[in-house]
DSSP file (Angstrom, degrees, kcal/mol; ACC not computed):
  #  RESIDUE AA STRUCTURE BP1 BP2  ACC     N-H-->O    O-->H-N    N-H-->O    O-->H-N    TCO  KAPPA ALPHA  PHI   PSI    X-CA   Y-CA   Z-CA
    1    1 A M              0   0    0      0, 0.0     2,-0.1     0, 0.0     5,-0.0   0.000 360.0 360.0 360.0 143.0   35.1   14.9  116.4
    2    2 A S    >   -     0   0    0      1,-0.1     3,-1.8     3,-0.0     4,-0.0  -0.383 360.0-126.7 -65.6 142.1   33.7   13.1  119.5
    3    3 A K  G >  S+     0   0    0      1,-0.3     3,-1.4     2,-0.2    -1,-0.1   0.708 105.4  74.4 -61.5 -20.7   30.6   14.7  121.0
    4    4 A A  G 3  S+     0   0    0      1,-0.3    -1,-0.3     3,-0.0    -2,-0.0   0.735  94.9  50.7 -65.6 -22.2   32.4   14.7  124.3
    5    5 A F  G <  S+     0   0    0     -3,-1.8     2,-0.3     2,-0.0    -1,-0.3   0.203 102.3  72.3-103.8  16.7   34.5   17.6  123.1
    6    6 A T    <   -     0   0    0     -3,-1.4     2,-0.4    -5,-0.0     3,-0.0  -0.835  69.3-133.5-124.2 164.4   31.7   19.8  122.0
    7    7 A R    >   -     0   0    0     -2,-0.3     3,-1.6     1,-0.1     4,-0.2  -0.905  19.6-126.5-116.6 149.0   29.1   21.9  123.7
    8    8 A D  T 3  S+     0   0    0     -2,-0.4     3,-0.5     1,-0.3    -1,-0.1   0.831 110.1  49.3 -61.5 -32.5   25.4   22.0  122.8
    9    9 A D  T >  S+     0   0    0      1,-0.2     3,-1.3     2,-0.1     4,-0.4   0.250  77.1 106.7 -94.4  14.9   25.4   25.8  122.4
   10   10 A D  G X  S+     0   0    0     -3,-1.6     3,-1.2     1,-0.3    -1,-0.2   0.838  72.8  60.5 -59.9 -34.3   28.5   26.0  120.2
   11   11 A D  G 3  S+     0   0    0     -3,-0.5    -1,-0.3     1,-0.2    -2,-0.1   0.690  96.5  61.1 -70.5 -17.6   26.4   26.8  117.1
   12   12 A D  G <  S+     0   0    0     -3,-1.3    -1,-0.2    -4,-0.1    -2,-0.2   0.617  90.3  84.0 -84.1 -12.8   25.0   30.0  118.7
   13   13 A R  S <  S-     0   0    0     -3,-1.2     3,-0.1    -4,-0.4    -3,-0.0  -0.623  82.7-115.0 -93.0 146.9   28.5   31.6  119.1
   14   14 A P        -     0   0    0      0, 0.0    -1,-0.1     0, 0.0    -2,-0.1  -0.439  50.4 -85.4 -70.1 156.5   30.3   33.6  116.4
   15   15 A P        -     0   0    0      0, 0.0     3,-0.1     0, 0.0    -4,-0.0  -0.295  50.4-100.2 -62.4 148.5   33.5   32.0  115.3
   16   16 A A        -     0   0    0      1,-0.1     2,-0.0    -3,-0.1    11,-0.0  -0.417  44.2-101.3 -66.8 141.8   36.6   32.8  117.4
   17   17 A P        -     0   0    0      0, 0.0     8,-1.4     0, 0.0     2,-0.5  -0.370  35.3-141.1 -64.6 146.3   38.8   35.4  115.9
   18   18 A V  B     -A   24   0A   0      6,-0.2     2,-0.1    -3,-0.1     0, 0.0  -0.937   9.4-147.1-114.0 129.4   41.9   34.0  114.2
   19   19 A R    >   -     0   0    0      4,-1.2     3,-2.6    -2,-0.5     4,-0.1  -0.300  39.1 -89.9 -84.7 174.5   45.3   35.8  114.5
   20   20 A K  T 3  S+     0   0    0      1,-0.3    -1,-0.1     2,-0.1    -2,-0.0   0.725 125.5  64.2 -60.0 -21.9   47.9   35.8  111.8
   21   21 A R  T 3  S-     0   0    0      2,-0.1    -1,-0.3     1,-0.0    -3,-0.0   0.539 112.5-119.6 -80.2  -4.9   49.4   32.6  113.2
   22   22 A G    <   +     0   0    0     -3,-2.6    -2,-0.1     1,-0.3    -1,-0.0   0.611  68.6 134.2  80.7  12.0   46.2   30.8  112.4
   23   23 A L        -     0   0    0     -4,-0.1    -4,-1.2     3,-0.0    -1,-0.3  -0.829  54.3-128.1 -98.1 129.0   45.4   29.9  115.9
   24   24 A P  B     -A   18   0A   0      0, 0.0    -6,-0.2     0, 0.0    -1,-0.0  -0.412  28.9-108.5 -69.1 151.0   41.8   30.4  117.2
   25   25 A V        -     0   0    0     -8,-1.4     4,-0.1    -2,-0.1     2,-0.0  -0.721  38.9-137.0 -81.3 117.7   41.5   32.3  120.5
   26   26 A P        -     0   0    0      0, 0.0     3,-0.2     0, 0.0    -1,-0.0  -0.297  15.0-118.0 -74.9 160.4   40.4   29.8  123.1
   27   27 A E  S    S+     0   0    0      1,-0.3     2,-0.8     2,-0.0    -2,-0.0   0.923 115.2  42.9 -63.0 -44.8   37.8   30.5  125.7
   28   28 A L  S    S-     0   0    0      2,-0.0     2,-1.3     1,-0.0    -1,-0.3  -0.875  82.7-170.0-100.9 100.2   40.4   30.1  128.5
   29   29 A N        -     0   0    0     -2,-0.8     2,-0.2    -3,-0.2    -2,-0.0  -0.599   6.3-176.3 -98.7  75.1   43.3   31.9  127.0
   30   30 A F        +     0   0    0     -2,-1.3     2,-0.3     0, 0.0    -2,-0.0  -0.503   9.5 166.6 -73.7 137.3   46.2   31.1  129.3
   31   31 A V        -     0   0    0     -2,-0.2     2,-0.2     4,-0.0    -2,-0.0  -0.943  35.3-108.7-142.8 163.5   49.5   32.9  128.5
   32   32 A T     >  -     0   0    0     -2,-0.3     4,-2.3     1,-0.1     5,-0.2  -0.505  36.6-109.6 -85.2 165.2   52.8   33.5  130.1
   33   33 A A  H  > S+     0   0    0      1,-0.2     4,-2.3     2,-0.2     5,-0.2   0.906 121.8  49.4 -61.3 -41.2   53.8   37.0  131.3
   34   34 A A  H  > S+     0   0    0      1,-0.2     4,-2.3     2,-0.2    -1,-0.2   0.892 110.1  50.9 -65.3 -39.3   56.3   37.3  128.5
   35   35 A G  H  > S+     0   0    0      2,-0.2     4,-2.2     1,-0.2    -2,-0.2   0.894 110.6  48.7 -64.9 -39.9   53.7   36.2  125.9
   36   36 A L  H  X S+     0   0    0     -4,-2.3     4,-2.4     2,-0.2    -2,-0.2   0.918 111.3  49.6 -65.8 -43.8   51.2   38.7  127.2
   37   37 A A  H  X S+     0   0    0     -4,-2.3     4,-2.3     1,-0.2    -2,-0.2   0.909 111.5  49.1 -62.1 -42.0   53.8   41.5  127.1
   38   38 A A  H  X S+     0   0    0     -4,-2.3     4,-2.3     2,-0.2    -1,-0.2   0.900 111.1  49.6 -64.6 -41.1   54.7   40.6  123.5
   39   39 A A  H  X S+     0   0    0     -4,-2.2     4,-2.3     2,-0.2    -2,-0.2   0.891 110.9  49.9 -66.0 -39.1   51.1   40.5  122.4
   40   40 A R  H  X S+     0   0    0     -4,-2.4     4,-2.4     2,-0.2    -2,-0.2   0.912 110.6  49.6 -65.2 -41.5   50.5   43.9  124.0
   41   41 A A  H  X S+     0   0    0     -4,-2.3     4,-2.0     2,-0.2    -2,-0.2   0.908 110.8  49.9 -63.0 -41.7   53.5   45.4  122.3
   42   42 A E  H  X S+     0   0    0     -4,-2.3     4,-2.0     1,-0.2    -1,-0.2   0.907 110.1  51.1 -62.5 -42.0   52.3   43.9  119.0
   43   43 A L  H  X S+     0   0    0     -4,-2.3     4,-1.9     1,-0.2    -2,-0.2   0.914 108.2  51.6 -62.8 -43.4   48.9   45.5  119.5
   44   44 A E  H  X S+     0   0    0     -4,-2.4     4,-1.1     1,-0.2    -1,-0.2   0.889 108.5  51.7 -61.7 -38.9   50.4   48.9  120.2
   45   45 A Q  H  < S+     0   0    0     -4,-2.0     3,-0.4     1,-0.2    -1,-0.2   0.900 110.2  48.8 -63.8 -39.3   52.4   48.7  117.0
   46   46 A C  H  < S+     0   0    0     -4,-2.0    -1,-0.2     1,-0.2    -2,-0.2   0.826 108.9  53.7 -69.1 -31.1   49.2   47.9  115.1
   47   47 A R  H  < S+     0   0    0     -4,-1.9     2,-1.7    -5,-0.1    -1,-0.2   0.712  83.0  93.4 -76.3 -21.1   47.4   50.8  116.7
   48   48 A D     X  +     0   0    0     -4,-1.1     4,-1.9    -3,-0.4     3,-0.3  -0.554  51.8 178.6 -79.7  88.1   50.0   53.4  115.8
   49   49 A A  H  > S+     0   0    0     -2,-1.7     4,-2.7     1,-0.2    -1,-0.2   0.832  77.4  57.6 -62.0 -34.7   48.4   54.6  112.5
   50   50 A D  H  > S+     0   0    0      1,-0.2     4,-2.5     2,-0.2    -1,-0.2   0.918 107.0  47.9 -62.5 -42.1   51.2   57.1  111.9
   51   51 A R  H  > S+     0   0    0     -3,-0.3     4,-2.8     2,-0.2    -2,-0.2   0.901 112.0  50.0 -65.5 -39.7   53.9   54.4  112.1
   52   52 A I  H  X S+     0   0    0     -4,-1.9     4,-2.7     2,-0.2    -2,-0.2   0.924 111.9  47.6 -63.5 -44.4   51.8   52.2  109.6
   53   53 A A  H  X S+     0   0    0     -4,-2.7     4,-2.2     2,-0.2    -2,-0.2   0.910 113.5  48.1 -63.5 -42.0   51.4   55.2  107.2
   54   54 A E  H  X S+     0   0    0     -4,-2.5     4,-2.2     2,-0.2    -2,-0.2   0.933 113.3  46.8 -64.6 -45.9   55.2   56.0  107.4
   55   55 A L  H  X S+     0   0    0     -4,-2.8     4,-2.5     1,-0.2    -2,-0.2   0.907 111.4  51.9 -63.7 -41.5   56.2   52.3  106.9
   56   56 A S  H  X S+     0   0    0     -4,-2.7     4,-1.8     1,-0.2    -1,-0.2   0.909 109.0  50.6 -60.6 -42.0   53.7   52.0  104.0
   57   57 A A  H  X S+     0   0    0     -4,-2.2     4,-0.8     1,-0.2    -1,-0.2   0.902 111.2  48.4 -63.6 -40.6   55.2   55.1  102.4
   58   58 A H  H >X S+     0   0    0     -4,-2.2     4,-0.8     1,-0.2     3,-0.7   0.908 110.4  51.7 -65.1 -40.7   58.7   53.7  102.7
   59   59 A L  H 3< S+     0   0    0     -4,-2.5     3,-0.3     1,-0.2    -1,-0.2   0.816 101.2  60.4 -68.7 -29.9   57.7   50.4  101.3
   60   60 A T  H 3< S+     0   0    0     -4,-1.8    -1,-0.2     1,-0.2    -2,-0.2   0.776 118.3  29.8 -69.0 -23.5   56.1   51.9   98.2
   61   61 A T  H << S+     0   0    0     -4,-0.8    -1,-0.2    -3,-0.7    -2,-0.2   0.389  89.7 130.1-113.7   2.4   59.5   53.5   97.2
   62   62 A A     <  -     0   0    0     -4,-0.8     2,-0.4    -3,-0.3    -3,-0.0  -0.288  32.4-174.2 -64.7 139.4   61.9   50.9   98.7
   63   63 A Q        -     0   0    0      2,-0.0     2,-0.3    -2,-0.0    -2,-0.0  -0.986  22.6-131.1-135.1 123.0   64.7   49.6   96.4
   64   64 A V        -     0   0    0     -2,-0.4     2,-0.5     1,-0.0    -2,-0.0  -0.584  24.4-157.9 -73.6 131.0   67.1   46.9   97.5
   65   65 A V        -     0   0    0     -2,-0.3    -2,-0.0     0, 0.0    -1,-0.0  -0.952   6.2-162.6-116.1 126.2   70.7   47.9   96.8
   66   66 A E        -     0   0    0     -2,-0.5    10,-0.1     1,-0.0     9,-0.1  -0.879  31.2-108.3-103.0 138.4   73.4   45.3   96.4
   67   67 A P        -     0   0    0      0, 0.0     3,-0.2     0, 0.0     6,-0.0  -0.375  15.0-151.1 -67.0 142.0   77.0   46.6   96.7
   68   68 A S  S    S+     0   0    0      1,-0.3     2,-0.4    -2,-0.1     6,-0.0   0.745  91.4  28.9 -82.0 -23.4   79.0   46.7   93.5
   69   69 A D    >   -     0   0    0      3,-0.1     3,-1.6     1,-0.1    -1,-0.3  -0.893  64.5-166.3-139.9 105.4   82.3   46.2   95.4
   70   70 A R  T 3  S+     0   0    0     -2,-0.4     4,-0.1     1,-0.3    -1,-0.1   0.461  84.0  71.8 -73.0   0.8   82.1   44.3   98.7
   71   71 A G  T 3  S+     0   0    0      2,-0.1    48,-0.6    47,-0.0     2,-0.3   0.522  95.0  58.1 -91.4  -6.8   85.6   45.4   99.5
   72   72 A E  B <  S-B  118   0B   0     -3,-1.6     2,-0.3    46,-0.2    46,-0.2  -0.881  94.4 -93.8-124.9 158.6   84.5   49.0  100.2
   73   73 A V        +     0   0    0     44,-2.4    43,-3.1    41,-0.4     2,-0.3  -0.511  61.8 132.2 -73.2 126.7   82.1   50.6  102.6
   74   74 A A    >   -     0   0    0     -2,-0.3     3,-2.3    41,-0.2    17,-0.3  -0.876  63.8 -38.5-154.3-175.9   78.6   51.1  101.1
   75   75 A L  T 3  S+     0   0    0     -2,-0.3    17,-0.2     1,-0.3     3,-0.1  -0.305 128.1  25.1 -54.6 129.7   75.0   50.5  102.1
   76   76 A G  T 3  S+     0   0    0     15,-2.8    -1,-0.3     1,-0.3     2,-0.2   0.258  91.4 132.2  98.5 -10.4   74.7   47.2  103.8
   77   77 A A    <   -     0   0    0     -3,-2.3    14,-2.6    13,-0.1     2,-0.6  -0.473  48.4-148.0 -77.5 143.9   78.3   47.1  105.1
   78   78 A T  E     -CD  90 137C   0     59,-3.0    59,-2.5    12,-0.2     2,-0.4  -0.973  23.8-165.3-106.3 121.7   79.2   46.3  108.7
   79   79 A V  E     -CD  89 136C   0     10,-3.2    10,-2.8    -2,-0.6     2,-0.5  -0.907  12.3-165.3-116.5 133.1   82.3   48.2  109.5
   80   80 A V  E     -CD  88 135C   0     55,-2.3    54,-2.9    -2,-0.4    55,-1.5  -0.970  11.5-166.2-116.2 130.6   84.7   47.7  112.4
   81   81 A D  E     - D   0 133C   0      6,-2.4    52,-0.2    -2,-0.5    50,-0.0  -0.589  29.6-116.9-109.2 175.8   87.2   50.4  113.3
   82   82 A N        +     0   0    0     50,-1.5    51,-0.1    -2,-0.2    -2,-0.0   0.060  60.2 141.6-101.4  25.1   90.2   50.4  115.6
   83   83 A A  S >  S-     0   0    0     49,-0.2     3,-2.6     4,-0.1    48,-0.1  -0.148  74.9 -91.0 -58.3 165.1   89.0   53.0  118.0
   84   84 A S  T 3  S+     0   0    0      1,-0.3    -1,-0.1     2,-0.1    -2,-0.0   0.778 131.8  35.1 -53.9 -28.0   89.9   52.3  121.7
   85   85 A K  T 3  S-     0   0    0      0, 0.0    -1,-0.3     0, 0.0    -2,-0.1   0.245 111.4-119.7-108.7  12.5   86.6   50.4  122.0
   86   86 A R    <   -     0   0    0     -3,-2.6     2,-0.2     1,-0.1    -4,-0.2   0.957  33.7-146.0  46.2  82.9   86.5   48.9  118.5
   87   87 A T        -     0   0    0     -7,-0.0    -6,-2.4     1,-0.0     2,-0.4  -0.548   9.6-154.6 -81.4 140.8   83.3   50.4  117.3
   88   88 A T  E     -C   80   0C   0     -2,-0.2     2,-0.4    -8,-0.2    -8,-0.2  -0.969  13.1-177.9-117.1 131.0   81.1   48.5  114.9
   89   89 A Y  E     -C   79   0C   0    -10,-2.8   -10,-3.2    -2,-0.4     2,-0.5  -0.938  15.2-156.2-123.7 147.8   78.7   50.3  112.5
   90   90 A R  E     -Ce  78 103C   0     12,-2.8    14,-2.6    -2,-0.4     2,-0.6  -0.996  17.8-139.2-121.4 125.7   76.2   48.9  110.0
   91   91 A I  E     + e   0 104C   0    -14,-2.6   -15,-2.8    -2,-0.5     2,-0.2  -0.742  39.1 160.8 -86.5 119.9   75.2   51.2  107.2
   92   92 A V  E     - e   0 105C   0     12,-2.7    14,-2.0    -2,-0.6     2,-0.1  -0.764  38.6 -88.1-135.0 174.2   71.5   50.9  106.5
   93   93 A G    >>  -     0   0    0     -2,-0.2     3,-1.0    12,-0.2     4,-1.0  -0.250  50.9 -93.1 -78.6 173.1   68.4   52.6  105.0
   94   94 A A  G >4 S+     0   0    0      1,-0.3     3,-0.7     2,-0.2    11,-0.1   0.881 122.8  49.3 -58.7 -44.7   66.2   55.1  106.8
   95   95 A I  G 34 S+     0   0    0      1,-0.2    -1,-0.3   -40,-0.1   -40,-0.0   0.643 113.1  48.8 -75.2 -11.0   63.6   52.6  108.1
   96   96 A E  G <4 S+     0   0    0     -3,-1.0    -1,-0.2     8,-0.0    -2,-0.2   0.602  81.6 123.0 -97.0 -15.0   66.3   50.3  109.5
   97   97 A A    <<  +     0   0    0     -4,-1.0     7,-0.2    -3,-0.7    -6,-0.1  -0.201  21.2 156.7 -59.8 133.7   68.3   53.0  111.3
   98   98 A D  B > > -F  103   0C   0      5,-2.2     5,-2.0     1,-0.1     3,-1.8  -0.613  18.0-171.6-154.4  85.0   68.8   52.4  115.0
   99   99 A P  G > 5S+     0   0    0      0, 0.0     3,-1.7     0, 0.0     5,-0.1   0.822  84.9  59.6 -55.0 -35.4   71.9   54.4  116.2
  100  100 A K  G 3 5S+     0   0    0      1,-0.3     4,-0.1     2,-0.1    -2,-0.0   0.801 108.5  46.1 -63.6 -26.8   71.8   52.7  119.7
  101  101 A A  G < 5S-     0   0    0     -3,-1.8    -1,-0.3     2,-0.2     3,-0.1   0.322 123.9-105.0 -95.8   6.4   72.2   49.4  118.0
  102  102 A G  T < 5S+     0   0    0     -3,-1.7   -12,-2.8    -4,-0.3     2,-0.8   0.581  79.4 133.4  82.6   9.4   75.0   50.7  115.7
  103  103 A K  E   < -eF  90  98C   0     -5,-2.0    -5,-2.2   -14,-0.2     2,-0.4  -0.843  36.5-170.7 -97.0 110.2   72.7   50.8  112.6
  104  104 A I  E     -e   91   0C   0    -14,-2.6   -12,-2.7    -2,-0.8     2,-0.1  -0.853  26.1-111.3-112.2 138.5   73.4   54.2  111.0
  105  105 A F  E >   -e   92   0C   0     -2,-0.4     3,-2.0   -14,-0.2     6,-0.4  -0.360  27.7-125.3 -62.7 136.2   71.4   55.8  108.1
  106  106 A W  T 3  S+     0   0    0    -14,-2.0    -1,-0.1     1,-0.3   -13,-0.1   0.638 106.4  56.3 -64.6 -15.0   73.5   56.0  105.0
  107  107 A Q  T 3  S+     0   0    0      4,-0.1    -1,-0.3     5,-0.0    -2,-0.1   0.305  82.1 108.7-100.6  10.1   73.0   59.7  104.6
  108  108 A T  S <> S-     0   0    0     -3,-2.0     4,-2.6     1,-0.1     5,-0.2  -0.468  82.9-112.4 -79.3 158.0   74.4   60.7  108.1
  109  109 A P  H  > S+     0   0    0      0, 0.0     4,-1.9     0, 0.0     5,-0.1   0.864 117.5  53.5 -58.0 -35.7   77.7   62.4  108.3
  110  110 A L  H  > S+     0   0    0      2,-0.2     4,-1.3     1,-0.2     5,-0.2   0.946 110.5  44.9 -65.2 -47.6   79.2   59.3  110.0
  111  111 A A  H  > S+     0   0    0     -6,-0.4     4,-1.8     1,-0.2     3,-0.3   0.892 112.5  52.3 -63.1 -38.9   78.1   57.0  107.2
  112  112 A E  H  < S+     0   0    0     -4,-2.6    -1,-0.2     1,-0.2    -2,-0.2   0.851 105.6  55.1 -66.1 -33.0   79.3   59.5  104.6
  113  113 A A  H  < S+     0   0    0     -4,-1.9    11,-0.3    -5,-0.2    -1,-0.2   0.808 114.4  40.6 -68.1 -28.3   82.7   59.7  106.3
  114  114 A L  H >< S+     0   0    0     -4,-1.3     3,-2.0    -3,-0.3   -41,-0.4   0.722  88.2 116.2 -89.4 -24.3   83.0   55.8  106.0
  115  115 A H  T 3< S+     0   0    0     -4,-1.8   -41,-0.2     1,-0.3     3,-0.1  -0.171  83.1   7.8 -56.1 131.7   81.6   55.5  102.5
  116  116 A G  T 3  S+     0   0    0    -43,-3.1    -1,-0.3     1,-0.3   -42,-0.1   0.325  95.2 130.8  84.6  -7.0   84.0   54.2   99.8
  117  117 A L    <   -     0   0    0     -3,-2.0   -44,-2.4   -44,-0.1    -1,-0.3  -0.381  42.6-149.4 -78.3 159.7   86.8   53.3  102.3
  118  118 A R  B >   -B   72   0B   0    -46,-0.2     3,-2.4    -3,-0.1    15,-0.3  -0.766  37.9 -68.4-120.8 167.0   88.5   49.9  102.3
  119  119 A E  T 3  S+     0   0    0    -48,-0.6    15,-0.2     1,-0.3     3,-0.1  -0.329 124.3  24.8 -55.6 134.7   90.1   47.9  105.1
  120  120 A G  T 3  S+     0   0    0     13,-3.4    -1,-0.3     1,-0.4    14,-0.1   0.151  94.6 123.3  92.9 -18.5   93.3   49.7  106.3
  121  121 A D    <   -     0   0    0     -3,-2.4    12,-2.8    12,-0.1     2,-0.5  -0.357  62.2-121.8 -71.5 156.6   92.0   53.1  105.2
  122  122 A T  E     -G  132   0D   0     10,-0.2     2,-0.4    -3,-0.1    10,-0.2  -0.877  21.9-156.0-102.1 131.3   91.8   55.9  107.7
  123  123 A A  E     -G  131   0D   0      8,-3.5     8,-2.3    -2,-0.5     2,-0.8  -0.873   9.1-145.8-105.4 138.0   88.4   57.6  108.3
  124  124 A V  E     -G  130   0D   0     -2,-0.4     6,-0.2   -11,-0.3     5,-0.1  -0.913  25.6-146.6-100.6 109.9   88.0   61.1  109.6
  125  125 A L    >   -     0   0    0      4,-3.1     3,-2.6    -2,-0.8   -15,-0.1  -0.288  25.9-103.0 -74.9 160.4   84.9   61.0  111.7
  126  126 A P  T 3  S+     0   0    0      0, 0.0    -1,-0.1     0, 0.0   -16,-0.0   0.767 122.5  57.2 -55.6 -26.6   82.5   64.0  112.1
  127  127 A N  T 3  S-     0   0    0      2,-0.1     3,-0.1     1,-0.0    -2,-0.0   0.445 122.9-105.4 -84.9   2.0   83.9   64.7  115.5
  128  128 A G  S <  S+     0   0    0     -3,-2.6    -1,-0.0     1,-0.3     2,-0.0   0.232  76.6 135.4  96.0 -13.8   87.4   65.0  114.0
  129  129 A D        -     0   0    0     -5,-0.1    -4,-3.1     1,-0.0     2,-0.5  -0.349  46.8-140.6 -66.5 148.3   88.7   61.6  115.3
  130  130 A E  E     +G  124   0D   0     -6,-0.2     2,-0.3    -3,-0.1    -6,-0.2  -0.948  24.7 173.9-111.7 132.7   90.7   59.5  112.9
  131  131 A V  E     -G  123   0D   0     -8,-2.3    -8,-3.5    -2,-0.5     2,-0.4  -0.963  27.8-124.1-134.9 152.3   90.2   55.7  113.0
  132  132 A E  E     -G  122   0D   0     -2,-0.3   -50,-1.5   -10,-0.2     2,-0.7  -0.784  26.7-119.7 -95.2 140.3   91.4   52.9  110.8
  133  133 A I  E     +D   81   0C   0    -12,-2.8   -13,-3.4    -2,-0.4   -52,-0.2  -0.713  31.9 179.4 -78.9 116.0   88.9   50.5  109.1
  134  134 A V  E     -     0   0C   0    -54,-2.9     2,-0.3    -2,-0.7   -53,-0.2   0.870  61.5  -1.8 -87.9 -42.6   89.7   47.1  110.5
  135  135 A S  E     -D   80   0C   0    -55,-1.5   -55,-2.3   -16,-0.1     2,-0.4  -0.998  50.2-158.6-151.8 154.2   87.1   45.0  108.7
  136  136 A I  E     +D   79   0C   0     -2,-0.3     2,-0.3   -57,-0.2   -57,-0.2  -0.997  19.7 178.0-131.7 125.0   84.2   45.3  106.3
  137  137 A R  E      D   78   0C   0    -59,-2.5   -59,-3.0    -2,-0.4    -2,-0.0  -0.947 360.0 360.0-127.7 149.5   81.5   42.6  106.1
  138  138 A Y              0   0    0     -2,-0.3    -1,-0.1   -61,-0.2   -61,-0.0   0.313 360.0 360.0-123.1 360.0   78.3   42.2  104.1
């Protein structure tokens, strides 16, 4: 490297910390507002020791399950019904569940009501509504 791009006192400094992306942290660390927000969110996730412990516990016992019959609803299925708003559900494991995003835990009453059904079958939902299964995708 050319001497023009170094400083005389570089040897006195500890090495810059390196993030998982392998990029050294520069002295002038310019970022966009979105980049700063994302980095802060990542830091908060790393600081949450309870979440780390919970995720570690889930990972030690996690088992990937592949459906034996892709024509029926089981873990991993994305199901569309014929309700007035055509609801879509994805049946997932506990650490993946996000009801607001339509990802429902396989042991919930809703997932259990859908389990084993095929396209064209009628599901009786926990609230008593009946809907027809329009499609099943994996």
